[in-house]
C-alpha positions as CSV (number, residue, x, y, z in Angstrom):
1,X,93.1,93.7,59.7
2,X,92.8,95.9,62.8
3,X,96.0,97.5,63.8
4,X,97.1,97.5,67.4
5,X,100.5,99.0,68.0
6,X,101.7,96.9,70.9
7,X,100.7,93.8,72.9
8,X,98.0,94.6,75.5
9,X,97.8,94.0,79.2
10,X,94.5,92.3,78.7
11,X,92.4,90.9,75.9
12,X,88.7,90.2,76.9
13,X,87.0,87.6,74.6
14,X,83.3,88.2,74.6
15,X,82.0,91.8,75.1
16,X,78.6,91.1,76.6
17,X,77.1,91.6,80.0
18,X,80.2,90.0,81.6
19,X,83.1,90.9,79.4
20,X,82.4,94.5,78.8
21,X,82.1,95.5,82.5
22,X,85.3,93.6,83.1
23,X,87.1,95.5,80.3
24,X,85.6,98.8,81.7
25,X,87.0,98.2,85.2
26,X,90.4,97.1,83.9
27,X,90.6,100.1,81.7
28,X,89.8,102.4,84.6
29,X,92.6,100.8,86.6
30,X,95.1,101.8,83.9
31,X,95.5,98.6,82.0
32,X,95.7,98.6,78.2
33,X,92.7,96.6,77.2
34,X,91.4,95.2,73.9
35,X,88.0,93.6,73.4
36,X,87.6,90.7,71.0
37,X,84.1,89.6,69.8
38,X,82.8,87.6,66.9
39,X,80.0,90.2,66.3
40,X,81.0,93.0,64.0
41,X,77.8,94.8,65.1
42,X,79.0,94.8,68.7
43,X,82.5,95.8,67.8
44,X,81.4,98.6,65.4
45,X,79.0,100.0,68.0
46,X,81.7,100.1,70.8
47,X,84.3,101.7,68.5
48,X,81.7,104.3,67.6
49,X,81.1,105.0,71.3
50,X,77.8,103.1,71.8
51,X,77.0,100.8,74.7
52,X,74.8,97.7,74.1
53,X,74.3,96.7,77.8
54,X,72.4,98.3,80.6
55,X,75.2,98.6,83.1
56,X,77.4,100.9,80.9
57,X,76.4,104.1,79.3
58,X,77.7,105.7,76.1
59,X,79.7,108.0,78.3
60,X,81.4,105.0,80.0
61,X,82.3,103.7,76.5
62,X,83.7,107.1,75.5
63,X,85.9,107.1,78.6
64,X,87.1,103.6,77.9
65,X,88.0,104.6,74.3
66,X,89.8,107.8,75.6
67,X,91.9,105.5,77.8
68,X,92.9,103.4,74.8
69,X,90.3,100.6,74.7
70,X,89.5,99.3,71.3
71,X,87.3,96.4,70.1
72,X,88.0,94.1,67.2
73,X,86.9,90.9,65.5
74,X,90.6,90.0,64.7
75,X,92.1,87.3,66.8
76,X,95.6,88.5,65.9
77,X,95.3,90.8,69.0
78,X,95.7,87.7,71.2
79,X,99.4,87.5,70.2
80,X,101.6,88.8,73.0
81,X,98.7,89.6,75.3
82,X,99.8,89.4,78.9
83,X,96.4,88.2,80.1
84,X,93.4,86.7,78.2
85,X,90.0,86.4,79.9
86,X,87.3,84.4,78.2
87,X,83.8,85.7,78.8
88,X,81.8,83.9,76.1
89,X,78.2,82.5,76.5
90,X,77.6,79.0,77.8
91,X,74.0,78.3,76.9
92,X,72.1,75.0,76.9
93,X,72.1,72.7,73.8
94,X,69.0,71.7,72.1
95,X,69.1,68.5,74.2
96,X,69.3,70.5,77.4
97,X,73.0,69.8,78.1
98,X,76.0,72.2,78.1
99,X,76.8,74.0,74.9
100,X,80.6,74.8,75.1
101,X,80.9,75.7,71.4
102,X,81.8,79.3,72.1
103,X,84.3,78.3,74.8
104,X,86.1,75.8,72.6
105,X,86.1,78.2,69.7
106,X,87.7,80.9,72.0
107,X,90.3,78.3,73.2
108,X,91.3,77.5,69.6
109,X,91.7,81.1,68.8
110,X,94.0,81.5,71.8
111,X,96.0,78.4,71.0
112,X,96.7,79.8,67.5
113,X,98.2,83.0,69.0
114,X,99.3,82.4,72.6
115,X,102.7,83.5,73.8
116,X,104.8,82.0,76.6
117,X,103.9,83.3,80.1
118,X,100.4,84.4,79.1
119,X,97.7,84.1,81.8
120,X,94.5,82.6,80.4
121,X,91.4,82.8,82.6
122,X,88.0,81.3,81.8
123,X,85.1,83.2,83.3
124,X,82.2,81.6,81.4
125,X,80.0,79.5,83.7
126,X,80.5,75.8,83.2
127,X,80.6,72.4,85.0
128,X,83.6,71.4,87.2
129,X,86.5,70.1,85.2
130,X,85.9,72.2,82.1
131,X,89.0,74.4,82.5
132,X,91.4,71.5,82.8
133,X,89.6,68.8,80.8
134,X,88.2,70.8,77.9
135,X,90.1,74.2,77.6
136,X,93.6,73.0,78.7
137,X,94.0,70.3,75.9
138,X,93.0,72.8,73.2
139,X,95.4,75.4,74.5
140,X,98.2,72.9,74.6
141,X,97.7,72.2,70.9
142,X,99.9,75.4,70.7
143,X,102.9,73.3,71.8
144,X,103.0,75.2,75.1
145,X,102.3,73.4,78.4
146,X,99.8,74.7,80.9
147,X,101.3,75.4,84.3
148,X,104.8,75.5,82.8
149,X,104.8,77.6,79.7
150,X,101.6,79.5,80.3
151,X,99.2,79.9,83.2
152,X,95.6,78.8,83.4
153,X,92.8,79.7,85.8
154,X,89.1,79.9,86.3
155,X,87.3,82.8,87.8
156,X,83.4,82.7,87.9
157,X,81.7,85.9,86.8
158,X,79.5,87.6,89.3
159,X,77.8,90.2,87.2
160,X,74.3,91.2,88.3
161,X,72.8,93.4,85.5
162,X,71.1,96.5,86.9
163,X,72.7,96.3,90.3
164,X,73.8,99.8,91.2
165,X,75.4,98.7,94.5
166,X,77.7,95.9,93.4
167,X,79.8,95.8,90.3
168,X,83.1,94.3,89.2
169,X,85.3,96.3,91.6
170,X,83.5,95.7,94.9
171,X,82.2,92.2,94.4
172,X,84.6,89.6,95.8
173,X,86.3,87.7,93.0
174,X,86.9,84.0,93.3
175,X,89.9,82.6,91.4
176,X,91.2,79.1,91.1
177,X,94.4,78.2,89.3
178,X,95.5,74.9,87.7
179,X,98.6,75.1,89.8
180,X,99.3,77.2,92.9
181,X,101.4,79.6,90.8
182,X,98.6,79.9,88.2
183,X,96.2,80.8,91.1
184,X,98.6,83.4,92.5
185,X,99.1,85.1,89.2
186,X,95.3,85.2,88.6
187,X,94.8,86.7,92.0
188,X,97.5,89.4,91.3
189,X,95.8,90.2,88.0
190,X,92.3,90.7,89.4
191,X,93.7,92.5,92.4
192,X,94.6,95.4,90.2
193,X,91.0,96.4,89.9
194,X,88.9,94.2,92.3
195,X,88.9,95.1,96.0
196,X,88.7,91.5,97.4
197,X,90.1,88.5,95.6
198,X,89.4,85.0,97.1
199,X,91.6,82.1,96.1
200,X,90.0,78.7,95.7
201,X,92.0,75.5,96.0
202,X,91.8,74.9,92.3
203,X,89.8,75.4,89.1
204,X,87.2,72.8,90.0
205,X,86.4,74.4,93.3
206,X,86.1,77.8,91.6
207,X,83.8,76.3,88.9
208,X,81.7,74.6,91.6
209,X,81.4,77.8,93.6
210,X,79.5,79.5,90.8
211,X,77.2,76.6,90.3
212,X,76.6,76.4,94.0
213,X,75.6,80.1,94.2
214,X,73.0,79.8,91.4
215,X,71.7,76.3,92.4
216,X,71.0,77.7,95.9
217,X,68.9,80.4,94.4
218,X,67.2,78.1,91.9
219,X,66.1,75.6,94.6
220,X,64.9,78.3,97.0
221,X,62.9,80.1,94.2
222,X,61.3,76.8,93.4
223,X,60.4,76.4,97.0
224,X,58.5,79.6,97.2
225,X,57.0,79.1,93.8
226,X,55.5,75.8,94.9
227,X,54.3,77.5,98.2
228,X,52.6,80.2,96.1
229,X,50.5,77.5,94.4
230,X,49.2,75.8,97.6
231,X,49.0,79.0,99.6
232,X,46.5,80.3,97.1
233,X,44.4,77.1,97.8
234,X,44.8,77.6,101.5
235,X,43.9,81.2,101.5
236,X,47.3,82.2,102.9
237,X,48.9,85.5,101.9
238,X,52.4,84.1,101.1
239,X,53.9,87.6,100.5
240,X,52.9,88.6,104.1
241,X,54.3,85.4,105.5
242,X,57.6,86.0,103.7
243,X,57.7,89.6,105.0
244,X,57.1,88.3,108.6
245,X,59.7,85.5,108.3
246,X,62.2,88.0,106.9
247,X,62.2,89.9,110.2
248,X,64.2,87.0,111.8
249,X,67.8,88.3,111.9
250,X,69.4,84.9,111.5
251,X,68.7,81.6,109.7
252,X,66.4,82.9,107.0
253,X,66.8,84.6,103.6
254,X,63.8,85.9,101.7
255,X,63.0,84.5,98.3
256,X,59.9,85.5,96.3
257,X,57.6,83.7,93.9
258,X,57.2,84.8,90.3
259,X,56.0,83.8,86.8
260,X,59.2,81.8,86.2
261,X,62.9,82.2,86.3
262,X,64.9,84.2,83.8
263,X,68.3,85.7,83.1
264,X,71.7,84.3,82.2
265,X,72.2,82.2,85.3
266,X,69.3,80.6,87.1
267,X,67.5,78.8,84.2
268,X,70.8,77.5,82.8
269,X,73.6,77.1,85.3
270,X,72.1,74.4,87.6
271,X,71.6,72.3,84.5
272,X,75.4,72.3,84.0
273,X,75.8,70.9,87.4
274,X,73.0,68.3,86.9
275,X,74.7,67.3,83.6
276,X,78.0,66.6,85.4
277,X,76.4,64.7,88.2
278,X,74.6,62.5,85.7
279,X,78.0,61.5,84.2
280,X,78.6,59.9,87.6
281,X,75.6,57.7,87.1
282,X,72.9,59.2,89.3
283,X,70.4,62.1,89.0
284,X,70.7,65.4,90.9
285,X,67.2,65.3,92.2
286,X,67.1,68.7,93.9
287,X,68.0,70.5,90.7
288,X,65.7,68.4,88.5
289,X,62.7,69.0,90.8
290,X,63.4,72.7,91.1
291,X,63.6,72.9,87.3
292,X,60.3,71.2,87.0
293,X,58.6,73.5,89.5
294,X,60.0,76.7,88.0
295,X,59.2,75.6,84.5
296,X,55.6,75.1,85.2
297,X,55.0,78.6,86.6
298,X,54.0,80.1,83.2
299,X,51.2,77.5,83.1
300,X,50.2,78.5,86.6
301,X,50.0,82.1,85.5
302,X,47.8,81.1,82.6
303,X,45.5,79.2,85.0
304,X,45.2,82.2,87.3
305,X,44.5,84.5,84.4
306,X,41.7,82.3,83.2
307,X,40.2,82.1,86.7
308,X,40.3,85.8,87.1
309,X,38.6,86.4,83.8
310,X,36.0,83.7,84.4
311,X,35.1,85.3,87.7
312,X,34.4,88.5,85.8
313,X,32.3,86.6,83.2
314,X,34.9,86.9,80.5
315,X,36.6,84.3,78.3
316,X,40.3,84.4,77.7
317,X,39.8,83.6,74.0
318,X,38.0,86.9,73.5
319,X,39.9,89.1,75.9
320,X,42.5,91.8,75.5
321,X,45.5,91.0,77.8
322,X,48.2,93.6,78.6
323,X,51.5,92.2,79.7
324,X,53.6,94.6,81.9
325,X,57.3,94.1,81.6
326,X,58.9,91.6,79.3
327,X,62.5,91.6,80.6
328,X,63.7,89.0,83.1
329,X,64.2,91.5,85.9
330,X,63.2,95.0,86.9
331,X,64.6,98.2,85.3
332,X,66.9,96.6,82.7
333,X,66.5,95.8,79.0
334,X,67.9,92.2,79.3
335,X,65.3,89.7,78.0
336,X,67.5,86.5,78.3
337,X,65.3,83.6,79.3
338,X,62.5,85.9,80.4
339,X,59.4,84.1,81.6
340,X,57.3,86.7,79.8
341,X,57.8,84.9,76.5
342,X,56.5,81.4,77.6
343,X,53.6,83.2,79.4
344,X,52.7,85.0,76.2
345,X,52.9,81.9,74.2
346,X,50.4,80.1,76.5
347,X,48.0,83.1,76.5
348,X,48.2,83.4,72.7
349,X,47.7,79.7,72.3
350,X,44.4,80.1,74.2
351,X,43.2,82.9,71.8
352,X,44.0,86.0,73.9
353,X,44.7,89.2,72.1
354,X,48.1,90.4,73.5
355,X,49.7,93.8,74.0
356,X,52.7,94.7,76.1
357,X,54.2,97.6,77.8
358,X,57.8,97.9,78.8
359,X,59.8,101.1,79.2
360,X,63.0,99.3,78.2
361,X,61.9,97.3,75.2
362,X,60.7,99.0,72.0
363,X,60.0,95.8,70.0
364,X,58.9,92.4,71.1
365,X,58.0,89.2,69.3
366,X,56.4,86.0,70.3
367,X,56.4,82.9,68.1
368,X,58.0,85.1,65.4
369,X,55.1,87.6,65.3
370,X,55.4,91.1,66.7
371,X,53.3,92.0,69.7
372,X,51.6,95.4,69.9
373,X,53.4,97.8,72.2
374,X,51.3,100.1,74.3
375,X,52.7,103.6,74.3
376,X,50.3,105.1,76.9
377,X,50.4,103.0,80.1
378,X,47.4,104.6,81.8
379,X,45.2,104.2,78.7
380,X,46.4,100.7,78.1
381,X,45.5,99.7,81.6
382,X,42.0,101.1,81.2
383,X,41.4,99.4,77.9
384,X,42.7,95.9,78.7
385,X,40.3,93.3,80.0
386,X,43.2,91.8,82.0
387,X,46.6,93.2,83.0
388,X,49.3,90.8,84.0
389,X,52.3,92.3,85.8
390,X,55.3,90.1,84.9
391,X,58.3,92.4,85.7
392,X,58.3,94.9,88.5
393,X,59.8,97.9,86.7
394,X,59.6,101.1,88.9
395,X,57.2,102.6,86.4
396,X,54.5,100.3,87.6
397,X,53.4,102.1,90.7
398,X,50.8,100.2,92.9
399,X,48.4,103.2,93.0
400,X,48.5,103.6,89.2
401,X,47.8,99.9,88.7
402,X,45.1,99.6,91.2
403,X,43.2,102.7,89.9
404,X,43.3,102.0,86.2
405,X,43.5,98.2,85.6
406,X,40.1,96.5,85.2
407,X,41.5,93.2,86.3
408,X,45.0,92.7,87.5
409,X,47.2,89.6,88.1
410,X,50.3,90.7,90.0
411,X,53.0,88.0,89.7
412,X,55.7,90.0,91.5
413,X,53.9,91.0,94.7
414,X,54.1,94.7,94.0
415,X,50.7,95.3,95.5
416,X,51.6,93.2,98.5
417,X,54.8,94.9,99.5
418,X,54.5,96.7,102.8
419,X,57.3,99.1,103.8
420,X,58.4,98.9,107.4
421,X,60.1,101.2,109.9
422,X,62.8,100.2,112.5
423,X,61.3,97.7,114.9
424,X,59.2,96.0,112.2
425,X,56.1,98.1,112.5
426,X,54.3,98.3,109.2
427,X,53.7,101.8,107.8
428,X,51.2,101.0,105.1
429,X,48.9,98.2,104.1
430,X,48.9,96.3,100.8
431,X,46.6,97.5,98.1
432,X,43.5,95.3,97.7
433,X,40.3,95.6,95.8
434,X,38.0,93.4,93.8
435,X,39.6,92.3,90.5
436,X,43.2,92.3,91.9
437,X,45.0,89.1,92.6
438,X,48.6,88.4,93.6
439,X,50.4,85.3,92.5
């Protein structure tokens, strides 16, 4: 059993992309913090000073440990904790609905050890009503009553992996309490290390805020993805149209097409809201349509790849295809729900010989089989019959791609991006040549 000499100010349950940055910021603010995780690999790595997420370095972990942070797999640390924050995964089930297994398991662990006056906050993304309808009854199995003997709140995580501009401290923090007092105490807690805390009317409003944020993005990404398909048929450069529209200083926000949606939010969170709406007896048509459009983008990438090869007199079934970037967004190692994998499956299913390059991923598998990793980018570009840019890592410079790729399908618009100067005047033109296509 892990030994902790005294009750902590904070126990964070779940030490992934959400929980660990939260623990880091709280530690920096002088709170005594303990991390609790079911993975002994994660715990052992952190206690030896190694970070497993992009946003924190080994130096950051060393500083946390020097300030007293420790990680453990032992739920005994929950006893006496002043605040407990739950940051566990909420994936989709095999049927496509919410999987709250990790949330309910965390709640049971808390119920077995909770002390009076403890503040419990759920940060895991979920549908409205989860905090009070699912978590609260489990916690009250302790014999303590929420809102009277202990305090309960929801605060949606707003972590954007790889974002150097916004982190835990300077991203406004929404909190919603089961009671007004619960909300006030949650706001005071987060106010110790977050610059701006916003109080919602209650837990349901805070839960809905998170789903609204990501459903908004989901629907708008689907809009431009569908536009990308018919703009190709119309001969319209959608990337240029978006750049022009984005010069409007009001009433427009730019979204961009791509090979699909990935990450821990967009492919999953709107489905939680759709699930809740279905319990009312009717479908959430916007979300379902957006899901359908975004889910078909890997097939559209396959179609475009075949067309590009056919124009060059090549068959996909006998071609060497190089995939550039297999993470879900640029310049991080996070592969969660990356569209690269469904794209690779479809290409492989048509007989393509695959290789990949990604500066952040040393090993990659598709359908349980390893995919060859290209070590020399320039050489790999030259040797591949077709290169497909799936993630716009900064290593993938437009000039390098245009000069060395035989055929190139750019799904991220890297070769269509045109820097501008004040006043909107373009300073460069997009790179174009035969054998290059942009999604």
